[in-house]
C-alpha positions as a Markdown table, in Angstrom:
| # | Residue | x | y | z |
|---|---|---|---|---|
| 1 | Met | 84.7 | 58.6 | -16.4 |
| 2 | Ser | 84.1 | 61.5 | -18.8 |
| 3 | Lys | 85.5 | 64.9 | -17.9 |
| 4 | Cys | 83.0 | 67.8 | -17.4 |
| 5 | Glu | 84.9 | 70.1 | -19.8 |
| 6 | Gln | 84.6 | 67.5 | -22.6 |
| 7 | Cys | 81.0 | 66.5 | -21.8 |
| 8 | Ile | 78.4 | 67.5 | -24.4 |
| 9 | Ile | 75.6 | 67.2 | -21.9 |
| 10 | Arg | 76.7 | 70.4 | -20.1 |
| 11 | Gln | 75.8 | 72.5 | -23.1 |
| 12 | Phe | 72.1 | 71.9 | -22.3 |
| 13 | Asn | 72.1 | 73.4 | -18.8 |
| 14 | Ser | 73.7 | 76.2 | -16.8 |
| 15 | Leu | 77.0 | 74.4 | -16.4 |
| 16 | Lys | 77.8 | 75.7 | -19.9 |
| 17 | Ser | 78.6 | 79.1 | -18.4 |
| 18 | Leu | 81.4 | 77.7 | -16.2 |
| 19 | Thr | 85.0 | 78.4 | -17.2 |
| 20 | Lys | 87.3 | 75.6 | -18.2 |
| 21 | Asp | 89.2 | 75.8 | -14.9 |
| 22 | Glu | 85.9 | 75.6 | -13.0 |
| 23 | Leu | 84.9 | 72.6 | -15.0 |
| 24 | Val | 88.2 | 70.9 | -14.5 |
| 25 | Arg | 87.9 | 71.4 | -10.7 |
| 26 | Ile | 84.3 | 70.1 | -10.6 |
| 27 | Ser | 85.3 | 67.2 | -12.8 |
| 28 | Gly | 87.7 | 66.1 | -10.1 |
| 29 | Cys | 85.2 | 66.0 | -7.3 |
| 30 | Lys | 82.0 | 64.8 | -9.1 |
| 31 | Thr | 80.8 | 61.2 | -8.8 |
| 32 | Thr | 78.9 | 59.3 | -11.6 |
| 33 | Lys | 76.1 | 57.1 | -10.5 |
| 34 | Thr | 74.0 | 54.5 | -12.4 |
| 35 | Ile | 70.4 | 54.5 | -11.2 |
| 36 | Lys | 68.1 | 51.6 | -12.1 |
| 37 | Lys | 64.5 | 52.1 | -13.3 |
| 38 | Gly | 62.2 | 52.7 | -10.4 |
| 39 | Glu | 65.0 | 53.7 | -8.0 |
| 40 | Val | 64.6 | 56.9 | -6.0 |
| 41 | Ile | 67.3 | 59.6 | -6.6 |
| 42 | Phe | 66.1 | 61.7 | -3.7 |
| 43 | Glu | 63.0 | 61.9 | -1.5 |
| 44 | Glu | 60.8 | 64.9 | -0.7 |
| 45 | Gly | 62.3 | 66.4 | 2.5 |
| 46 | Asp | 65.8 | 65.1 | 1.8 |
| 47 | Lys | 68.7 | 67.5 | 2.5 |
| 48 | Leu | 70.4 | 67.8 | -0.9 |
| 49 | Asn | 74.2 | 68.3 | -0.6 |
| 50 | Gly | 74.7 | 69.0 | -4.3 |
| 51 | Val | 73.2 | 68.9 | -7.7 |
| 52 | Tyr | 72.6 | 66.1 | -10.1 |
| 53 | Cys | 73.4 | 66.5 | -13.8 |
| 54 | Val | 71.4 | 63.9 | -15.8 |
| 55 | Lys | 73.7 | 62.3 | -18.3 |
| 56 | Asp | 71.3 | 59.8 | -19.6 |
| 57 | Gly | 67.7 | 58.6 | -18.9 |
| 58 | Ile | 64.5 | 60.2 | -17.7 |
| 59 | Cys | 63.1 | 60.7 | -14.2 |
| 60 | Lys | 59.9 | 62.1 | -12.8 |
| 61 | Leu | 59.6 | 64.8 | -10.2 |
| 62 | Ser | 56.6 | 64.4 | -8.0 |
| 63 | Lys | 55.0 | 65.8 | -4.8 |
| 64 | Leu | 52.9 | 63.9 | -2.3 |
| 65 | Ser | 49.6 | 65.6 | -1.7 |
| 66 | Ala | 47.6 | 65.7 | 1.5 |
| 67 | Asn | 45.4 | 62.8 | 0.4 |
| 68 | Gly | 48.5 | 60.6 | -0.2 |
| 69 | Lys | 48.5 | 60.8 | -4.0 |
| 70 | Asp | 51.6 | 61.6 | -6.0 |
| 71 | Gln | 51.4 | 64.6 | -8.4 |
| 72 | Ile | 53.9 | 64.6 | -11.1 |
| 73 | Val | 55.3 | 68.1 | -11.6 |
| 74 | Lys | 57.8 | 67.5 | -14.3 |
| 75 | Leu | 59.6 | 64.8 | -16.4 |
| 76 | Val | 63.4 | 65.4 | -16.5 |
| 77 | Val | 65.6 | 64.3 | -19.3 |
| 78 | Lys | 69.3 | 64.1 | -20.0 |
| 79 | Gly | 71.0 | 67.5 | -20.0 |
| 80 | Glu | 69.0 | 68.9 | -17.1 |
| 81 | Leu | 70.0 | 69.6 | -13.6 |
| 82 | Leu | 68.3 | 68.4 | -10.4 |
| 83 | Gly | 68.5 | 70.2 | -7.1 |
| 84 | Gln | 69.3 | 73.8 | -8.3 |
| 85 | Arg | 66.7 | 75.4 | -6.1 |
| 86 | Ser | 67.8 | 73.6 | -2.9 |
| 87 | Leu | 71.4 | 74.7 | -3.8 |
| 88 | Ile | 70.4 | 78.4 | -3.7 |
| 89 | Ser | 67.7 | 78.5 | -1.0 |
| 90 | Asp | 69.4 | 75.9 | 1.2 |
| 91 | Glu | 65.9 | 74.3 | 1.7 |
| 92 | Arg | 65.2 | 70.6 | 1.8 |
| 93 | Ala | 64.0 | 68.9 | -1.4 |
| 94 | Asn | 60.4 | 69.9 | -2.2 |
| 95 | Leu | 59.9 | 67.0 | -4.6 |
| 96 | Gln | 60.8 | 63.4 | -5.0 |
| 97 | Ala | 62.8 | 62.2 | -8.0 |
| 98 | Ile | 62.3 | 58.6 | -9.4 |
| 99 | Ala | 64.0 | 57.1 | -12.4 |
| 100 | Leu | 61.6 | 56.1 | -15.2 |
| 101 | Asn | 64.3 | 54.1 | -17.0 |
| 102 | Asp | 67.9 | 53.3 | -16.3 |
| 103 | Met | 69.8 | 56.5 | -15.7 |
| 104 | Glu | 73.3 | 57.8 | -15.5 |
| 105 | Val | 73.8 | 61.0 | -13.4 |
| 106 | Cys | 76.7 | 63.0 | -12.2 |
| 107 | Phe | 76.6 | 64.3 | -8.6 |
| 108 | Ile | 78.4 | 67.6 | -7.9 |
| 109 | Pro | 78.9 | 68.5 | -4.2 |
| 110 | Lys | 77.3 | 71.7 | -3.0 |
| 111 | Ala | 80.6 | 72.9 | -1.5 |
| 112 | Glu | 82.2 | 72.9 | -4.9 |
| 113 | Ile | 79.5 | 74.6 | -7.0 |
| 114 | Ile | 78.3 | 77.2 | -4.5 |
| 115 | Asn | 81.5 | 79.2 | -4.9 |
| 116 | Asp | 81.0 | 79.3 | -8.7 |
| 117 | Leu | 77.5 | 80.8 | -8.0 |
| 118 | Lys | 79.2 | 83.6 | -6.1 |
| 119 | Lys | 82.1 | 84.2 | -8.4 |
| 120 | Asn | 80.7 | 83.6 | -11.9 |
| 121 | Pro | 77.8 | 86.0 | -12.8 |
| 122 | Ser | 77.1 | 84.2 | -16.1 |
| 123 | Phe | 76.6 | 80.9 | -14.3 |
| 124 | Thr | 74.4 | 82.5 | -11.7 |
| 125 | Tyr | 72.3 | 84.2 | -14.4 |
| 126 | Asp | 71.8 | 80.9 | -16.2 |
| 127 | Val | 70.7 | 79.2 | -13.0 |
| 128 | Leu | 68.2 | 82.0 | -12.3 |
| 129 | Gln | 66.9 | 81.8 | -15.9 |
| 130 | Gln | 66.2 | 78.1 | -15.5 |
| 131 | Met | 64.4 | 78.7 | -12.3 |
| 132 | Ala | 62.3 | 81.4 | -14.0 |
| 133 | His | 61.4 | 78.9 | -16.7 |
| 134 | Asp | 60.4 | 76.3 | -14.1 |
| 135 | Leu | 58.2 | 78.8 | -12.4 |
| 136 | Lys | 56.5 | 79.7 | -15.8 |
| 137 | Asp | 55.9 | 76.0 | -16.4 |
| 138 | Ala | 54.4 | 75.7 | -12.9 |
| 139 | Asp | 52.0 | 78.6 | -13.6 |
| 140 | Asp | 50.9 | 77.0 | -16.9 |
| 141 | Ile | 50.2 | 73.7 | -15.1 |
| 142 | Ile | 48.0 | 75.4 | -12.5 |
| 143 | Val | 46.0 | 77.2 | -15.2 |
| 144 | Asn | 45.7 | 74.1 | -17.4 |
| 145 | Met | 44.3 | 72.0 | -14.5 |
| 146 | Ala | 41.9 | 74.7 | -13.5 |
| 147 | Gln | 40.5 | 75.5 | -17.0 |
| 148 | Lys | 41.1 | 72.7 | -19.5 |
| 149 | Pro | 39.0 | 69.5 | -19.7 |
| 150 | Val | 40.6 | 66.2 | -19.0 |
| 151 | Arg | 40.5 | 65.1 | -22.7 |
| 152 | Arg | 42.4 | 68.2 | -23.7 |
| 153 | Arg | 45.0 | 67.8 | -20.9 |
| 154 | Met | 45.5 | 64.1 | -21.8 |
| 155 | Ala | 45.9 | 65.0 | -25.5 |
| 156 | Glu | 48.5 | 67.7 | -24.6 |
| 157 | Val | 50.4 | 65.3 | -22.4 |
| 158 | Leu | 50.7 | 62.7 | -25.2 |
| 159 | Val | 51.7 | 65.3 | -27.8 |
| 160 | Asn | 54.3 | 66.8 | -25.5 |
| 161 | Ile | 55.8 | 63.4 | -24.6 |
| 162 | Glu | 56.3 | 62.5 | -28.2 |
| 163 | Ala | 57.7 | 66.0 | -29.0 |
| 164 | Ser | 60.1 | 66.0 | -26.0 |
| 165 | Phe | 61.2 | 62.3 | -25.8 |
| 166 | Gly | 60.5 | 60.8 | -29.3 |
| 167 | Thr | 59.5 | 57.3 | -30.2 |
| 168 | Asn | 60.9 | 53.8 | -30.3 |
| 169 | Ala | 61.6 | 52.0 | -33.6 |
| 170 | Asp | 58.0 | 50.6 | -33.6 |
| 171 | Gly | 56.5 | 54.1 | -33.3 |
| 172 | Thr | 55.5 | 53.8 | -29.6 |
| 173 | Leu | 56.3 | 56.6 | -27.2 |
| 174 | Ser | 59.9 | 56.1 | -25.8 |
| 175 | Val | 58.7 | 56.9 | -22.3 |
| 176 | Leu | 56.8 | 54.1 | -20.7 |
| 177 | Leu | 54.4 | 55.6 | -18.1 |
| 178 | Ser | 52.0 | 53.7 | -15.9 |
| 179 | Arg | 48.3 | 54.7 | -16.2 |
| 180 | Glu | 48.7 | 56.1 | -12.7 |
| 181 | Asp | 51.6 | 58.3 | -14.0 |
| 182 | Phe | 49.4 | 59.6 | -16.9 |
| 183 | Ala | 46.6 | 60.4 | -14.4 |
| 184 | Ser | 49.1 | 62.3 | -12.2 |
| 185 | Leu | 50.5 | 64.3 | -15.2 |
| 186 | Val | 47.0 | 65.2 | -16.3 |
| 187 | Gly | 45.7 | 65.9 | -12.7 |
| 188 | Thr | 42.8 | 63.4 | -12.7 |
| 189 | Ala | 41.8 | 60.1 | -11.1 |
| 190 | Thr | 43.4 | 56.9 | -12.5 |
| 191 | Glu | 40.0 | 55.7 | -13.6 |
| 192 | Ser | 39.4 | 58.9 | -15.6 |
| 193 | Ala | 42.8 | 58.6 | -17.3 |
| 194 | Ile | 42.1 | 55.0 | -18.3 |
| 195 | Arg | 38.7 | 56.0 | -19.7 |
| 196 | Val | 40.1 | 58.9 | -21.8 |
| 197 | Leu | 42.9 | 56.7 | -23.2 |
| 198 | Ser | 40.3 | 54.1 | -24.1 |
| 199 | Gln | 38.2 | 56.7 | -25.8 |
| 200 | Phe | 41.3 | 57.9 | -27.8 |
| 201 | Lys | 42.0 | 54.3 | -28.8 |
| 202 | Lys | 38.4 | 53.8 | -30.0 |
| 203 | Glu | 38.6 | 57.0 | -32.0 |
| 204 | Gly | 41.8 | 55.9 | -33.7 |
| 205 | Leu | 43.9 | 58.6 | -32.2 |
| 206 | Ile | 46.2 | 56.2 | -30.4 |
| 207 | Ser | 47.0 | 52.4 | -30.4 |
| 208 | Thr | 48.6 | 50.3 | -27.8 |
| 209 | Val | 51.3 | 47.6 | -27.8 |
| 210 | Gly | 51.1 | 46.0 | -24.4 |
| 211 | Lys | 51.6 | 48.9 | -22.0 |
| 212 | Gln | 53.2 | 51.1 | -24.7 |
| 213 | Ile | 51.2 | 53.8 | -26.5 |
| 214 | Lys | 51.6 | 54.8 | -30.1 |
| 215 | Ile | 50.1 | 58.0 | -31.5 |
| 216 | Glu | 48.2 | 57.3 | -34.7 |
| 217 | Asn | 46.7 | 60.7 | -35.4 |
| 218 | Leu | 48.9 | 63.5 | -34.1 |
| 219 | Glu | 47.1 | 66.4 | -35.8 |
| 220 | Glu | 43.7 | 65.3 | -34.5 |
| 221 | Leu | 45.1 | 65.0 | -31.0 |
| 222 | Lys | 46.3 | 68.6 | -31.2 |
| 223 | Arg | 42.8 | 69.7 | -32.2 |
| 224 | Ile | 41.0 | 68.3 | -29.2 |
| 225 | Glu | 39.4 | 71.0 | -27.2 |
């Protein structure tokens, strides 16, 4: 089990502002978990008794709408923290987290980290900064879905996935998403998502290898209005 004070992952989130003594204490009480692809990390409405630091892998955060459809809010990668908002507001989880591939996460109990929020202003400031960033992203998502056509939104999703998560050795996107997941990210019906992806393929913008997608013309995708 790696020690928090020696873990490079913490440099990518608010844990970087904790002192060495605080990290040593947290390291002694955290638990490391392996989560298989498709497994639920937590459900919407769960009482979160701590935060999860993503050490490896990717998960999706989604919310169930009134009509029973999942809306993906965010894709979370290694280095990020899950559950910060519930930590501060003491509310139940507003989203569901599901692993998109095999993951390794470290769970830090709330009782341990809440004292650091009260005593370490730098840590508190970093947590608030991350929340402000998440709120900005949420604003952008609302505006995009209201004002941008489906083709533009799908193109942006593909471009952002490649930029954020990279590609496999064969050039396909490293994140394998179902067509339902693409539809959820774009905010459209699954049939519409499939139709747009088919159009992109016919236009030579993307190609497919089984369920995997490979971007063939990145610059042209960026220019789609």
